[in-house]
C-alpha positions in Angstrom: 121.7 94.0 37.5 121.6 95.6 41.0 118.3 95.1 41.8 116.9 94.3 45.5 115.0 91.7 45.5 117.5 90.3 42.7 115.9 89.4 39.5 115.5 86.1 38.5 119.0 84.4 37.5 118.4 84.1 33.6 117.5 87.6 33.4 120.8 88.9 35.1 122.6 86.5 32.8 120.8 88.0 29.8 122.1 91.2 31.3 125.6 90.2 31.8 125.5 89.1 27.8 124.1 92.2 26.7 127.4 94.2 28.9 130.2 91.4 27.0 128.3 92.2 23.4 127.9 96.1 24.1 131.6 96.6 25.3 132.8 95.7 22.3 132.1 99.4 21.1 134.7 101.8 23.1 131.9 104.6 23.7 129.5 101.8 25.1 132.1 100.4 27.4 132.9 103.8 28.7 129.4 104.5 29.4 129.0 101.3 31.1 132.0 102.2 33.5 131.0 105.8 33.9 129.1 106.3 37.5 125.7 107.6 37.4 124.2 110.9 39.2 121.7 110.1 41.9 121.6 107.9 45.2 123.6 104.9 45.0 126.9 103.0 45.6 129.4 104.9 43.5 131.8 107.7 43.3 129.0 110.0 44.9 126.2 108.5 42.4 124.5 105.2 41.6 127.0 102.4 40.8 128.3 101.7 37.3 127.3 98.5 35.2 131.2 98.0 36.0 130.8 97.8 39.9 127.3 95.6 39.2 129.5 93.0 37.0 131.8 92.7 39.8 129.2 92.6 41.9 127.7 89.8 39.9 130.8 88.0 40.0 131.7 87.9 43.5 127.7 86.7 44.4 128.3 84.2 41.8 131.2 82.8 43.0 130.2 82.9 46.6 126.8 81.3 45.9 128.5 78.6 43.6 130.8 77.8 46.6 128.0 77.2 49.0 125.5 75.5 46.6 128.2 72.8 45.7 127.2 70.3 42.8 123.6 72.2 42.8 125.2 75.4 41.8 125.2 75.0 38.1 123.0 78.1 37.7 125.3 80.2 39.6 128.6 78.7 37.6 126.6 80.1 34.6 126.1 83.6 36.0 129.7 83.3 37.3 131.0 82.5 33.3 129.1 84.7 31.9 130.1 87.8 34.4 134.0 86.9 33.6 133.1 87.2 30.1 131.4 90.7 30.5 134.9 91.9 32.8 136.8 90.4 29.9 135.4 92.7 27.3 135.4 95.7 29.9 139.3 95.3 30.3 140.3 98.2 27.9 138.9 100.7 29.8 141.0 102.3 32.5 138.1 102.5 34.7 137.8 98.8 35.3 141.4 98.1 35.1 141.9 100.9 38.0 138.8 98.4 39.8 140.1 95.4 39.0 143.6 95.6 40.9 142.1 97.5 43.7 143.5 101.0 42.9 141.2 104.0 43.4 138.8 104.3 41.3 139.8 107.8 39.8 143.3 108.1 38.3 145.1 110.8 40.4 145.3 114.6 39.4 148.4 115.6 37.1 151.0 116.9 39.5 152.3 120.2 38.6 154.8 120.9 36.2 152.8 119.4 33.2 153.1 116.2 31.1 156.8 115.4 32.1 155.8 115.6 36.0 153.0 113.3 34.8 155.1 110.6 32.5 157.7 110.5 35.4 155.0 109.8 38.5 153.6 107.3 36.4 156.7 105.5 35.6 157.6 105.4 39.6 154.1 104.6 40.0 154.5 101.5 37.8 158.0 100.6 39.4 156.2 100.6 42.8 154.0 98.4 42.0 156.6 95.9 40.5 158.5 95.9 43.6 155.1 94.6 45.5 153.1 97.8 45.6 154.0 99.0 48.5 151.6 101.7 50.1 148.8 100.5 47.7 145.7 100.5 49.6 147.1 102.1 53.0 145.3 104.2 54.7 141.7 106.0 54.9 140.0 108.6 53.2 138.4 109.0 49.2 140.1 107.4 46.8 142.2 105.1 48.3 142.0 101.3 46.8 141.8 98.2 48.5 145.0 96.8 47.5 145.7 94.3 44.9 145.6 91.3 47.9 141.7 92.1 48.6 140.7 93.4 44.8 138.4 91.6 42.7 141.5 89.8 41.0 141.6 88.1 44.0 138.1 86.4 43.0 139.4 85.8 39.5 142.4 83.5 40.7 139.7 81.7 43.8 138.0 80.5 40.4 141.2 79.4 38.4 142.9 78.2 41.5 139.3 75.6 42.5 139.2 74.4 38.8 135.7 74.2 39.1 135.4 73.4 35.4 137.0 73.5 32.1 135.2 76.5 31.1 135.3 78.6 34.2 139.3 78.0 34.2 139.0 79.2 30.4 136.9 82.2 31.4 139.2 83.1 34.0 142.1 82.8 32.1 141.5 84.7 29.4 139.9 87.5 31.6 143.7 87.9 33.4 145.0 88.0 30.1 142.9 90.7 28.8 143.7 93.1 31.8 147.3 92.2 31.2 147.3 93.1 27.9 145.5 96.6 28.2 147.4 97.6 31.5 151.0 97.4 32.6 150.2 97.8 36.0 147.1 95.2 35.8 150.1 92.7 34.3 152.5 93.7 37.7 149.5 93.1 40.0 148.6 90.0 38.6 152.3 88.7 38.8 152.2 90.3 42.5 149.1 88.2 43.2 150.5 85.2 42.2 148.6 84.3 39.3 151.5 83.6 37.0 152.1 80.0 39.0 148.3 79.3 38.6 148.0 80.1 34.8 151.4 78.2 34.1 149.6 75.1 36.0 146.4 74.7 34.2 146.2 71.5 32.4 145.3 71.1 28.8 141.6 70.2 29.2 139.3 72.5 27.2 141.4 75.0 26.3 142.1 76.5 29.6 146.0 76.0 29.1 145.7 77.6 26.0 143.5 80.5 27.2 146.3 81.0 29.9 
């Protein structure tokens, strides 16, 4: 993933399958979400495997929309990328990236663990009230906000209902992140995911995944 020019789609799909399989291990999952050193598009280094999976998901969704009925290959890439993201969901870095939050967690405030817990609780309350201020301003570490986050791409897949398999993959992705992180759950409700999940039909198990 991330080669320029791009590698053949079958190799990208194989790489995504390796991510989905390897992410079952906590140590491997953390390594896949860590930013590398050297030149690149990450936090001062090469983009993480996590970022490349997200990039593949977004690219495959765009290609599938442009190709229409001929986008079967892009659809397979998209489904495999969603499966890989589902496997990466327990990682804190994956939760932050998917909901459009800053890539790195904020530093612990003065006052020790009690102050940190109070700040975290305040942040969760703000997310439940609509995420005011998230993604506002400029500068290093500022997120993009949930409306422009990778979650919005997954929601677009679910809303378009291109196939039962893709709807199932998107619903499973949402379920994994909502289960892993309360802030993700609040962000998904804010984004309007709940209505789409409830509207899924019974075909292909998509409603069961929802």
